[in-house]
N, C-alpha and C positions, 0 to 999 in steps of 0.2 A: 662525432657526437654533436648534435644542434641541438638549439631549442626549438620550441614547437612552430616559432615562427619562420624556420627557416626549412622546414621538412618539403623534399620535394617528392614526387612521381617514380617510381622505380618503373624502367621500362624493361618487359617482358623479353625475352631471347626471341628471335626468329631470322629467318633466312629475308636478308636484303635483296625487294625486290630487281630484277632483270631493269637496265637503264630506259627509258622510251627513245632516246637518240642519244647518237654521238657525230662529232665531226672533229677531224683532223684538221688543225689550222694550224701556218706557217706563217712567224711575225716579220710584220713591214714595219722597215724600220725608218728614220728621215735621217738627215744628212748629220744630222749630230750623234745617232745613234739612239734615240729614243722610238720604243715601240709606237706605233701610232695604230695602227691599225693589224689584223688578220688574213692572211686571205686559206680560202676553204682549198684543202688539199683533194679531201676527202668526204663523205658522210654518210649515213646510213639512209636505207628506204625512206624511210616514218620522218627524216628534219625537214620536211614540208608540209606537213598532216599533224590534225591535232591542235592541242593547245599547246604545240610547242612551235609552229609553224611560225616561217617566214626566216627560218636558218639558211645561211647561204651553203647554196650548192659551189658542185667543184670549181675554181677559178673564181668565184663570188668572195667579194668582201664582207667581213662579219659587222662592221657598223654601217654599211650600206643599205644591207641585206635585215639587219636586225637592229636598227637603232636605240629599243629597248635596255640592250643588254648594256650600251653605253650610259644609259639613265639611271644605272643602279650599279651597284659596287661589283658586280661582275666581271666588267672590263679590268676593272683595276686588279681585281684576283688575278686573272689571266695572265697578266702584265708580272705580276710579282713572281707565278709558277715560273714561268720562261727566265725570269732574269737570277732565281736563287736556287731554281733546277730543282725543287721540292713540291712534292705532290701537295693539294691543298681541296676541301671540300667548304661549300658557300650554300647559304640558303637565300633566295633574293624571291620578289612577287613580281607580277607583272600584271598590268591591267589588262582585261581581254572585252569582247564584247559579254561574253558570260560571266563577267566578275572579275576578281580578284583572284590568280592564280599562282600558287605557290610552286616553286623550281627549285630542286637539290643539284647543285651542280658539282661533280668530281672530275679535278683537273689532275692530270697526268703528264709530265715534262717531258720531250721528246728534242729530237737532232734538229735547230731552229726554230720551234715552236711548242706544241702541245696537242692534247687528245682531250677533245671537252664531254663529257658524259652529263647529258640532261636528264632529268626524271620530275614526271609530274608528281608532286606531294600532296596536293591541295586536298585531297581527303584527309592523311595524314595530321599535317597542319591544324584542320578544322577540329581533329578529336584532340590533338594537343591543345588547343584552344579552351575547348569544352572543360578537360581535364582540370587545366589551371584554373578556369572560374571555379570548378567544383574545389578543388583544394583552396582557395582563396576563401569561398565561404563557410568551407570545414575549419579553415584557421581563425575565421571570425567570430563563428560560434564559439570554438573550444578559447580564444582567447578572453572571450566577453565576457563567458559566465563564471560567477563565484564558484565555483567548485573547483577544487584541486585533479587536475587531470595531468596522467603520466604515463610514461612506458620505461619500464625494467630489462634487461637480458637477464640470461640464464646465470649471471652470478650477482645480481641485487643489483648493477648498478646501474645510474640512473642514466637515458640515452635518451628522453623525450620529455619536456613537461611546460605547462602556461605558465602566464604569470601566477595566478592563484597558487598553483603548488608553490612555485619560487616565494613568493609571500609567507606560506605557511613555514619554511624555515626560516625565513628573514634572513635570505640571502640573496645571492644574483644567481641566475641560471647560471650561468659559467662557474662559478662556485660550485654548484651540485653536480652537473652533469658528469660524468666518468666515476662518481663515489655512492656508495654505499650508504643505507642507513645506519649501519652502526659506523661508518666514518662521519658520518654527519652529527648521528646524534650521540654516541656512544654505544658501548653493545648490551648494558641496561636499560635505557631507558628504548630500544630499539627492538626490545625481544618480541614484544607481543607482533608487531607489523612483520619481522620475520619469519615469524612463526604462521602466520597469514598465509606469507606467500610461498612459505613451504607446503602449506596444505593445499593449494590451488596448483600449484607446479607437478604436487602429487597424484591428485586427483585429475587433473584436468578440466575440472567442474567451476563454471564462475561462483563466488560467492560472495556472503554479504557480511560483512561484521561491523559493530558498534561497542568501540569501547575509547578510554581515553588515550590510550596509547598504541591506536592501532590505525593512525593516518599518518599522514604527513607531520611533520614539524612537532610541538611538543606545546604542553598546558593545556589543551583541548580535548574536547569529544566528537570523535569523528564517526561518520558513517559510512564506508567504505565498501564498494562494489571492484570485488580485483577477477580477472580471468585473464587464462593462457592467450597469447596470438602463435598463430600457425603458418606452415608454409602451407602452398597448396598440394603439398604430397601428406600432409596431415601433420608433420615434425613441428614441435613447439620452440621458438623458437625465442620469446618472451614472457613478459606479462604486462596486462594495461591496469590502470587502478583510475578509479574517479570517485574522490572521496568530498563527503560537504561537512564542514562545521556545523554540529546541532549543537555544541555546551548552553547557548541559549535556551533552545528547546529542553534539555535535558533537565536545566536548574529550576524551569518555569513549572516543568511536571513535576519535579519531587518537591516543589514550594507548595505546588496544590495538594500534591499526597499528602506533607506534611498537615497543613490546612486542614483537609478531610479528615485525618486522623484525632487532630486537634475538636472540631465539631463533633464527630461524633464521640467522643473521650467526656466532651461536654453535655451532650444531649444524655449520655447514659448516669454520667455525676446528677444531672438534674433532674432526670426521671428516678433515680432512688431516693434524693431526697426530697423528692416532691410526695412521695409512697405512705409515709408516717404521718403527715399531716392531712392527708387528704384522709386517712383512716381515722384518725381521731375525728375528723369533722362528720365521718359518716358514723360513726361510733355514736358520738354525742347527737347529730338529729335522729336516730335509730330509741335514744333514751329518752327523748324528749315526746318523738313521737308514739309512744307508749303509753304515756300520760290520758286519761280518759278526761281529765279537768281541761284541756284546750280547747280553745274558741276555732272554730271554722276557718277562721280568717288566719289566724297564727298555725293553723294544721296546714293548710296551705301556702305559707311560707315556709314550713319545713320540709314538707314534702318537696318543693322546688330545689332548698337546699341541699336535699339527700341527691334527687336524681342529677343534678349540676355535680354534685360530687361523685358522683359515680359515672357520670361521662368523661369525667378530667380522671377517674381512676383507668377506664379502658387507655384513655390518650398514653395514661404515663405505662401503661402494662406494653401498648405499642411500644412507646420510646425502649424501654429497657427489652423486647425482643430484637428490635431492630439494632441493640446495641450489640447483642447477643451474635445475631448473624452475622455482623462486619467485625467485632473484635475479638470475638471468644470461642471463634471455630466453629459456629454455626446454633441454630437453634436445638439448645438441650430438648431428650425425650426421657419420658419415663413408659416404655412401653408395655401392655399387658394384653391377656384377651377381652379382644373388643367384638362388641355386636354392629356394627356399623350403623344399621337400620334402629335400634335404641337410640345410640347418637344421634341420629338424623332428625326421629320422632319429638326428642327432646327439644333440641333447634329450634324446630318450625313449630312446634307448641310455643315458647318463649318470644320469638320473631313475630307470630301473628297477635299475639298480647298486644305488640307494640306495633300491629299493622292492621286492624281489626276491618279495617274495608278491604282488604286483601286476601287472595286463597293463594295457600300454596300445597301443591298435587306432589305425592309424594308418590312413585312408581317403584318395586323391589323387585328383582330376579336372581334367583341363585343363591349361593351361600355368601352371605355381607359379613360373616366371621373374618379377626386375622390378629395379629398381633401390634400391635400399634397403641402411637400412646393418645389414650382417649379424650382427654383434655385438650391438645392440640388436635386432632380432628374436629373435635366441637368448634374450636377456633376457624379451624380453616370453613368448615362447612356454614358457618354463622355469619365469616364475614361476604362468603361466596352469595348466598341466599338474600342477605342483606344490601349487597351492592345490586343486585337483580331486582331487589324490591324499590332500589331507590332511582333506579334506571330504565322503571320501562312507567307507560302509562297506569292511570289509574282505571279500573275495572280490567287490568288483565292477568292470568295468572303467572304466577311463576312456577316452574314443575321441574324437578329433583327428582333423577334415576337413578338407582343403584344395583350394578349388575354386578356378580361376581362372575369370573370369566376364566375357569381352571387356576392358574396359580396368579392370577390378577384380579384387582378388584377396580372396577370403573365407575366414577362418580361425574355425574352430570347436571349442571344447573343451567336451566336455560328460562330466559324472558323474552320477550317480545319490545317491538320498541325501535327507536333510529338506531343506526349502527355505531359502531366503537369508531371513530373517524380513522382512516389508516395514518395519519400523521404521528398517532398516538400508541397503534401497537406493538410499534416496536420498543415501545419504553413503558408499555403497561406495566411488567413487573419490576420495574426500578422506584426504589423510594421516593416517596413522596409525589407520586402520579397517579394519576385514576384514571377511570374508565368512562367521565362524564363524557355526555355530547359535545361539546367543544373544547379546545385546547386548557392545558391545564385545570381544567374543572375538579373539585375535590368535594368529597358529599360533605355537606353541613357538618360541624364536629369532628370532623375526622382531620389528618394529617395526609393522606395521600400514602399512606403505610399499608393498606388492608390486604392488597393483592401482593403485595412485595414478601410481607411476612406470608399469606396464603403459600408462594410461589418456595420461601425456602424452608418452611413445614416440610410440605409434599417431596423436595430435594431431601431429606432430610431424613424421611422417611424410606430413601431410593427411588421415587416416583416422577413423573413430573404433569404438567400442566401445560396446555393447550388453550385458544382461544380462537374461534369461528363467529364472526360476524356479516351480517347483510340484513339490507331493508325487507327483504321477501322471507328469508328463515329466521330473523332472529337474531338473540346473542347466545353464544352456548361457549359455557365452561367445562371442559374436558379434563379429570384427574385419571391419570392409571395409576397404579399404587400394587407393590409384590405383596403378598401375603403377610411377610412379616419384615420389622425393621433389617434391614443389611448390616454386615459389621460396624458396632460402634462408629469408629474409627472418630473417638472422643466426643461423643454428642449423646451417647445415652449416660444419663446421671447416673442410674443405680445399677451396681453388676448384677444384678439378680439372675437365679439360673432363666435360661430360655426355655419356656414353655412351648408343646410343640400345638399350633391351632389345631380347634378341634373341628373337622371338618363335616361331622355325622350328621349334622341338621340341613337337613334338602330346604332350600329356602322358595318358600312357594310366593309369586304374584300378589301384591298387596297394595290397596290403594289408601290416600287418606286425605 
């Protein structure tokens, strides 16, 4: 078992190719018995052709006809084979006009000399060099990454790992290799990662896990990807893993979540505590405005106080709705039989008083009765129509279309003008965002909660809201609602008997 840096490529099984040439040689010795050259006794017909040419023919000497043999280690290898009478194999290179040629020599001893088999392995050597280069690059990447990379066998023993994995355990690679997680961490601490490994082995599928006990080492939160290793025949022989330390990220996320919950709780308390003093201000202003002895200037001041208090009350109501949606399980509902047409006409009438220079057209088709929360639906329509009036040019109308489609109620609010920027659309129904014609634009006097509350109320009714916006077509908010509120799911405040909606009325198209 080896560390990652020691991994070597596995050679596949194949038949050895036939040697290109062979030469039978007789040793020539000096007066003191040393081998100084070899004489050719016989050779294959191709001995003097191709990249291996310039080998001796019968009667010729090896070093005279092929001096390159003496320039490399091949001659010395031939001498050792003859003296030791032991076969050997050597890989050498020689320079040719076509470039460097790699030759594999196999030497078999014989009486008084040896037989030399030579084979051109240049292509194989080139492939091996490329394989070594790829292996070195892979090793460099694996060793450079901060992720822990490891391989286990079928018994869960570590057989390969990089430096990051060793650091995670706080041990050297030699101390880890050949041991299991239970041996390294203890059975209890290793239980989670062993369970993950078992699932991967049994399913044969790559899995992703994130927990405090599912990676190498201990004391950190790991995000691990694990999968099986297979032989070419499909048989599983091991498991690989890549683990990333996400401790800092997870802790930051938890801190942000805690801060978010604190902010939402603070907003809820603030909104609740502001309700009573605002009610007292409006009550006092109304009482003073009822007096007939007020001077015009004082009356204007009281009206301004009442108007400001009313606007603040709306903001407080939005804050309370935001808190309910985020912390209390959703917007609470009080469903009853509702005529959406009547609700819409009332809302339009109120908004036209505040926008006397603007026109709001209403078109009604089909049955618009349903079992909804009347006050909440008025809030939805008021927010959408007010939003359309605020974000459309003066002199252009806003249109509202109500259409009963079998079991669904369709509501569309349309206005002309500049489209909503694409960069804002993905966040349009998030809190503290608005549909204004610029990044982060919020309507005057608003908190950017209007569309968020619209979406929450529609979702509480079991419906959905979509938006489309372009320069040519303008902006349209479309709501699709079921005829009745779905199963309460903790959002319906009063558990009254469910009433079947009355669909006997036939809706006729009407305009206002």
